N, C-alpha and C positions, 0 to 999 in steps of 0.2 A: 663770927664766920663770916668770911668774903663771900660775896656772890660769885657763882660759877659762870662763866662767859656762855651765853646762850647760842652763841654762833653756829658751833659744831653740830647741835643739836637740830639748829634749824636747816642747817647744809644738808644733815640726812633726811631731814622731813622733806625737803624739796626733792632731793634726788628720787625718794620713795614715790613721792607724789608724781613726778615725771615718767618714773617707770610704769606706776599705775595707769597713768593717762596713756601711754604707750600701748598698754596690754589692750584698754578699752579701745583705742582706734583701730588696733588691728582686729578686735572682735567685731567693731563695728562694720568696718571695711572688708572684712574676711568673706570670701564666698561661702556658701551653705556647706559645702563639703570640708572646708577648713573649719569652720566653727563645730561641725559634727565632730571633727578629729579631735579638736581642744577640748570639746566636752568630755571626749573618752578618755583625755589623758588626765583631766581633772577627776574624773570618776576613779582612775587608776590610782592617783595619789590620795583620793579619800579613803580608798582600801587599803592603804599602805599600813605597816606596822605601828602600833602605839608609840614606839620609840622614834620612828621617822616622823610620826604626826606632832610628837612633842618637839622635835628639833626644828620642824618647819615654823611651828606656832611661836617658839622662841626667837627665831629669826625673823619673822614677820613683827613680833614686839619690838625688838631691838630697832627696825627700820622705821617703825609708825612713831611718830612724836607722842609724848605726853599728852594726855587729854585730861579736861577736867572732870572732878568725880562723877559728875552726873553722866558723863559721857563716855566713861570708862566701864568696862565690865570687869567683874573680880579677877578674871584670868589675866586681862591687861595690867589690871593693878599688880598682881603678883610678879608678871614678868617685869614690868616697870620697877617694882622694888628691887627685883634681883639684878636687874640691868645698871641700875643707878644707884643702887645703895649695898653694892658688893661689900664684903669685910674690910677689902683694902681701901674702900673709900670712906667707911664710917667716920674716920678720923677727919675727913674734910669738910669744911665750913658749908652747911647747907644754904639752898637757895633763899634769897630774902622773899619776904611776901610780894613786892612790887614785881620781882622778876617771874617768881610763881604765877601771879595773876596774868602778866603778859603772856607768859608761855601758854596758861590754859585758854586765854582769849585767841592766840593764835591755833591752837590745837582746835578749838570750837569752830573756827573759820574754816580749818582744813576739813573737818568734819561734814561741814556744810557744804563743800565743793562738789561731791558728786550729785547731791540734789540739785544744786544750782545748775551744774552741768547739764543735768537732764533736763531741768526746766529751760536751761539756754538752747538745748540742742532742738526741744520742741518748738521754743519761739522761732529759732532759725528757720526750721522746717517751715513753719507757719508763715513767717514772713518771706521764705523763697516762693511759696505758692501763690502768697499776694502778689509778690513781684512779678511771678510768671503770669498771672492772670491780669495784672496792668499791662505787661507788653502785649500779650495777646490782644487785649483790649485796644491799645494803641495800635497796634497794627492792623487789626479789622477796622479801627476808625479811618486809618490812612486808607486801605483799602476802599471802603465806602466814598471817603473823601474824593480818592481819585477818580472813582466811577462817577460821583457826581458830578465831579469837574469835567470829566470827559462827555456825559451827558449833557451838560448844560453848553458845552461848546458845540456838540453836534445839533442840539438844538437851535443854537445862534446860527451854525451854518445853513442849517435849513431855512431857519427864518429869513435869511439873506437871499437865497435863491428861490424864495416861493414865488409861483405865479398864480394870481387868482383868475378862475374863470368866471364869468358873469353868471350864469346859471347855477354853478357849483356853490359860489359865494353865498347867493341866495338862500342855499340849502343848508348853509352852516357848513360847507364842506370847502377845502383848499385843494387845489390840484398841484400835487408836487411830481417831479419826474419821476415817472415808472408807475404811478398810482395816486389813490385818492385816499385822503384819511380826513377824520372828523376834524375840525377847528379846536375843537376843545378836548380833544382825546387825550393828549399827553402820553399816549404810547407809541410804539413803533409797530406798524402794521407789516412793513416789508422789511424781509432781512435780503440779505446778499443772495441766499438762493431764490427767494421770491424775484428779484430783480431779473436773475438770470432766466428764470422761468417765463417771466412777461417778455423779454427780449427774444426768446426762444420762438414763444407763441407769434409775435410780431413778424418775425423772419417767416414763420410756416405760412401767416397769412397772406404776406406779401407773394412768396412763391404761387400759393394756391391762386391768388388772384390773376396774377400773370400767367399761368398754365390754363386758367379758365378763359381769360380772353383768347390766348392763343388757340386752345379747342374751339373756342365759339367761332372764330375765324375760319378754322378748318372746317368745321360743321357747315358753315355757309356754302362751302364748297362741295360739300357731300359726303363729308365723313372726318373720322380722327386721323391722326397722324400714325404713320408706320402701316397703313393699309388697313386698319381696325375701322370697326362701324361706328355709328354714334353712340351705340351703348356698348361699352366693353366689358361689362360684367361677365365673370365666366358662368358658362351653362351650369344648371343644378344636374343635370345628367340623372334624374330621379328614376330614369327607366332600368338604370343598373341595379336598383333594389331588389328586382325579381330573378336576377342573375346569380348562380352560385360560381364563384370566382373558382371554385374546385372543379368545375364542368370545362375549362378551359384546358385543352391538352398542353403539356408541358412544353412539347415541341412549338406551341402557338403561343406562349406566353412572351410578353414584351415585343410582340412583332404587330405589325398593321392589322393582323386578324383578333387581335386581343382587345376587346372593347373597353378594357380597363384602362388602357393607356390612351384612349381617344380623348381629345380635349373635349369635343362636343358630340353628345351621343343624341341630341334632339332629333327625333323622328326618323332614327335608324332604328331597325331590327339588330338588338344586341345579342340574339341567339347565336352562340358558336357555329359555324358551319364552315368547312373546308371545301365546299361545293366551287367550281369554277365552270366557266363557259368560254372557250378559246383561251385557256390558260388565264382567264381574268376572274377575280372573286366575285362573288355575287353576295359576301358578307355586307349586311347592312341594309338589303333590299327586303322590303315587305312582299310577301306571295300573291297578295291582290292589288288590283289597278282598275281604275275607271276612266274611261276614255269618252264619257258622254258631255264633257264640259265644253262651253265655246267662249273665247275670249271675250267678244262682244256679240251683239245682237245683229252685226252686219256681216259675221263671217261663220263659218259652219262648225260644228262641233269638232272634236277631233276624230271621232269615230265616222265622219262624214268627209267626202272626198272634196279635196282643195282644188279649184282650177285654175293650176298655174298657168300665167300667159294671159288669164282673163282677169282674174282678180289679183291685184297688185299686192306684193309683200310690203307690209310696214312693221319694221322689225327695229330691235335696237340690240346692240352688243353688250356683254358684261364683262369689257376687257379690263387688263390689269389686275385680275381676280386669281385665275390658276395659273396664268402666265404672267409673270411680272413685269411692269412696263414704267419705268421710272418717272415719267411725267404725270401718270395717273396716282401712283402711290410714291411721291418723293420722301416720304419718312424713313423708306428704307434705307436712304443713300445720303441723307443731309448729315449725319453725325460723324462721316467719314471725310478725311482730309483728301484733297486732290491727289496728293503723292501716294495715296494708298491703293489709288486704282479701281475702286469698288464702283463699278459703272452699269453692272446688268445683274441678272439672275445668277450666273455662274460664279463670277466673282464676290456675290453675295454671300450665297452658299458656301463657297470655299472659305471665306473670311469667317463665318459664324462655325464651321464645322458641322459635323452629323447631326449631332443631338440637338445643339441649339438652334440649328437650321431647320430642323423638322418641328420643335417646338414653337419657333417664331412663326413659320409659314403656315401650319395648322391653325394657329391663331387667326393668322390673317384669313385663310379660307373659311373659317367658322364664322367672323364677324365682318367681312368685308360685303359679303352678299348674302341675304338671308331669306327667309320665305316672305317678309314683308316687302322686300324689293320686288319680289315677282308679283305680287299681289299691286304693287303700285304700277307697276309695268303694265299690267291689265287694264288698270284704272286709268292709266293715261291714253290709252286707246291702241296699244300695241297688239299685234296678233304672233308675231315670232320672235324668237331671241337667237342670237348668235353667241355660241359660248366657245371663247377660244381656251385651247388648253394645249399642253406640251407632252413630248413623248415619254418624259419621266413620270407622268400618270400611269404609264403602263408598265415601263422597266427601265433600268439605267445601265451603263456599260462602263468597264474599267475605266478609272481616270474621271468618272464624272462625279463632281461634287454635288448635283441635284438631289433635291430631298424624292426619294421614290414612292410611288404607290398611293402616298396619302391624299393628294388630289383626286384621285380614282373615285375615291368614296364621295366627294363632296361634288364631283361632276355627276354621279349617279343621283346622288339627292336634288341637286338641281333640275334633273330631268324629271323628277317626280313633282316638283313644285311646280315646273311648267304645266306638266299635265293636269295638276288640280286646278289651274286657272286658265286651262284651254289654250295655252301658247305653244306653238310647234316649235322646233326646235332645229337650229343649224349647227351642227358639229363641225367645230373648225379647228383642224390640227395645226396648232400656230408655230410651234417649233419642232422641228424634224432633228435627226441626229447629225451631227456636223454643222448645223444652221445651214438653211436654205437660201439666206440672203444678206449673212453677216451684220443685222441689225440687232440692236437690244432686246428688241421683244421677242427676237427667235429664242433667246437665252443666252445668247453669247455674242457679244460685239466684236467685230472683226473679220477674219478671212473667212470665206464661204468655203466649209468642208464637206458639202452635199454635192454629189456629182462634179465635185473639183477637189484637186490636190490628191496626195498620196492615200489618204482614206476615203475619198469622193465615192467610189464604186462601194466600199464596203458600207459606208453610211446610207448610200442609196438602196442597198440591199435590207439594211435593217429597218428602214422607214417601210418597205414592202412586207417584211415579216409584222412590224408593229400594224400594218393596216390589214392582215391576215387574222390577228387576234381581235382587232376593234370591230371589223365587220362579221365577223362570227358571232360575237358578243351581241351586237345591235341588230342581228337578223333574227333574235328570239322575237316571238309574237307580241311580247309586252311594249316593245318599240317601234311596231309596225306604224303606229298612226303617230305617236307623238314626236319622234325622231323624222322629221320630213326631208332634211337636206344633210348630206353627207361630204364635209370638205376633204381634200385630199393634200393640200399643201397650202399654208397662206403665204402669199406673196413672194413665190420664187423669183430670185432677181435674174430673169431672162435676159436683159440686158448685158448682164456678165457671164452667163452660162452658155453653153451650146444648146440653141432651141431645139435641135432635133433630139438632142438627148432627155431634155425635159419632157416632151411629148412623148418620147417612148415611155419614159418613167410613168407618166399619167396614164398612158394607155395599160401599162401592165398593172396598175394600180386600181384602176377601174374594173378591170378583168378580174382581179382578187374580190374585190366587192361583192361583183354579181354572182362569183363562184360561190361565196359564203352564204348566198341568199336573199340579200339586201336587193330591195326594188326601188328604194328612194331614189331622189334625185343626187348625182354627184357633182361636185363644185371643183372647177379648175381655175386658178389665178390667172388672170392677163399678163403677168409678168413684167408690167411696165412698157410692153411693147406698142401698146395702143390698140384700140378696138379692132380698128381697120386690118391689121397684120393677122388677125384670126379667121379671116374667111377661109374655108374648107378646110380648118383642122379638126381634128379628132371626129371625123365623120363615122367612123366604125364604133364609136362609144354612144350608146342608148342612154336616154334621160340624164343628159349632162348641162350643166349651166357654165356659163362664163362670168366669172366676178371680176369687176372692176373697182378701183378704189379712187375717188375724185375729191382732190384738193388743190384749191389755188394756192395756198401758203407754201407749199414745197417745192413750188416752182419759181426761181427767180425772176422768170418774165411774165409771172401771173400775180405774185404778191403785191405788186406794185400797181395793181389795178385801182382805180377810184370805185367807191361805192356803186356807183351805177352801172359801170362797167361789169362789176361782179355779178351784179344782178342780170344783166343782159346776157353774159356769157355762160351762166347756168341756164336761163331760158332757150337760148339758141343754140351754143356750141355744143354743151352736154346732151341736149335734147337730139340734136343732129346726129350725134355720134351714136346715142343709143338706139335710135331709130333705124338708123343703118345697120347696126349690130344685129339687131333680134331678126332680120330678114336675111334668110339662108342665102339668098341670092348676092346679097353685097356684104354679108358679114356672116358672124358665128352661128346665130341663132339666139336660143335662150339666154338672157344677159340680165343680171341683176348688179347693183352697186351694193357692195358688202360693206362699205364704209364711206361714210362723209361727215361733216360738222358743220356749223356755222361760225368756225373761228375765222376772225378776222385779220389776225396776225400770227406770228410763229414765235410769240414773245413768252409763252408759257415755259414755266420753269422746266430744264430738261427735255423738253420737248426735240430740242435737236442732238440729244444725248447728255448725258451728265457733265457738267462743266464746260457746255459749247455755247458759243455766242448765238446770234439770230441774223437771218437775212434783213430782217425789219431794220435793224440797227447797223448792218454791214460789218459785223466782226465774225464772220463764221467761215474762216478759212478751211480749205481742205486740200489734200493731195490732187483732187481731179480738177482741174480748169473748169470743166463744164458745170462744177457744182459748187466751187468755191464763191464766197461773197464776200469782198471787202469793202464795198462802199454801200451806204444805206440804200435798201430797197422799199421804202415805204412811198406810198402814192406823194405825187409833188403838192398836192393840196392839202395835205394832212399836217403841214407845218413841220415843227421839229420831229426827227425820227426816234422817239423815246417810246419806250417799253412801260412807263409808268403810267399812262393813261391805259394802254391795252391791258394790264395787270391790275386794274384798278378793282375795287369792291362793285360789284354789279348794282348795288343799291345807289350808285353814284352816276348811273348811267342817264343821260339825258333821255327825255320821251322820244325825240327825234332818232335817236341811236336805237333804242330800242324797237322802234317801228322798222327802221332798217333791218334790225337782226331778224325780226319777223318775216320780213318781206325775202330776205335772202334764203330763210329755211324754207319757205314755201316754194320758191323758185327751183330749189335743188330737188325738193320732194317730188314738184310736178315734172320736172326734167327726168328724174329716174322711174316714174310710174309710166312714163313712155315705153318702158322696158318691163321687166317682170317685178320689180319693186326695189326696196332698199333696206338697209340696217343702218340706223344712226351710231356714230362711233362718239362717245360711249356712255352707258347708263349712268355712271358715278365716278367721280374722282375725289382724290385726298387733297388736291392742291386748291391753295387759295387763288393760284394765278391761272386755273383750268375752268374756270367758271363755262366759257364757251365751248368746251369740250363735254360737259355734263348736261344731260338732258333731264335729268333729276332736278338739278338746280334751276335750270331754265325753265321748266315747267312749272317749279314752284312760285317762280317770277313772271310767270306768263308770257316769257320771251317769245315763243311759239307754242303749236300745239299739233297734234295729229289730227289729220282730218277726220272728221267723224260723218261719212256719208255712205249712203248704201251702194253697194257694188251692182 
């Protein structure tokens, strides 16, 4: 019997195998939902009828190649026989032994394929895992290799720029930019943030050192910048701990009567009160006082009579404090540009605005002059203090930018400090409504608006109203002894005002003071008329003094005096004027010098106004030919007319120059003591170029001293 061609069988086997692999792939890659769906389909087929099951098995048996006996089940054998040895084919020639063996071998190979496939799949998964781990390892290795490469490069660069410092190298350290690390460290100690922090720290230190040097220079002139004192720490205000904030009435909260809004409450009575005298608040005053103190052993205590005209006044001004003056506190003006026009207290407070101005100036009031200043004034040998203040301590008017009423509280505290140290007070109203002279220390630089201009009469009346309030307040018994002199108006510019109108106003003001009950001496300024012009004036006013201010540096015909001539002029010229003035036959009568200094030039910054030049260097042009100076007015023997030497640090003064300053001061004091006495201008300044205006600095340097001898 001829062999049957095995190719059809092999083709069917391959197709069946391909379909089975396709189903397995679908099963392998199917999602869990699809696998569950197919599982349910298979379960449905398994639960089918026996006939359908038998047909299915028959179909499978036909599609499945014959297997060797050891791999065929009885059912497969039966289907095999039915499929391959049907009656129609029994007459065919059976397969040869070799063909049957080959077929069995092929079927055996196919039967092993599922197992081999599972093993192959497992092996592939294992290989893929190993391959993935190898890739990760390679990638990690590359990263580590790159990091090591960059680290070696950075170390190489650092080694190239290493700078070794001797002491550090000896300690096993090397200095690298921005920090120090151990030579054998091998670790990066400073990161980018650390470098930034180091740079910021260095910048802060540079700024702090610069500021410290600047403040140190300013302190050598008597204070810090902007009118603050040497110690600018905010006060503790511990006395507010005993006060309940709820005790402050709602109407008084956040006003000048609310102590919780005060910058400084030191030595103030912080118990709320709405009491006033003459319409002026007594808030801050303590109820008790003691007038038994004496300034020094040569003068009487406050409660004892001072023999004016017999005992000379030796006093000092606290200028630039309650009335701002640019050359004394230049820090208020230095930060502004010239085109901004900030040149006086009016423009300063206008620029700052109400709230900032109040905060700024109260801090100045609290720090520029403190209790320790009055203690030092007493220790320096003074017995009187002239306190300049302005009308806005009492009130302000529509359009005024000034800070109202805050300085009033500090004025009252200053009087109490003077009382504590036995110092008698000269109250000096330095700025009047409208400005009585048009100079910056009156509050507003420019035109005179007092007894002059469209509001001249109004401002004159306002000034009288202010004196009504002030004199009523200071007529209280507590001020009878400590307030010894009461000034009506500082430096009214009578050379530009009608003399008769000024004298009439002063007569009215003096009458108001007397009507209020004050018995203290009243002071009027000479108005720059010259002492000789005052003979026979104000004869109807009792207990009145004439106040003259003597300076050579503001007169273009005197600033050029050589040193010897300046002393000669003080000893002879001023002495003769004073002696003539105190004699009612030839002069006014009681005469004092309310301001003088031993300044040798007018070179101090802002002395002639903010942004102005000097007579000394000849760069002070004005609209008035009588005062304009366009050529240097320094002495002929002084060499180059430069302010550099005049504004030099006082520690650089030669011994000869110090001796001359001492002689010049003593000559002036002797001259003014030919009258009723003097007040030096001023106690302290905030300007490094104003040394010769600050008694505090000069006294520390022993440039001059107050005479200490028995009266």
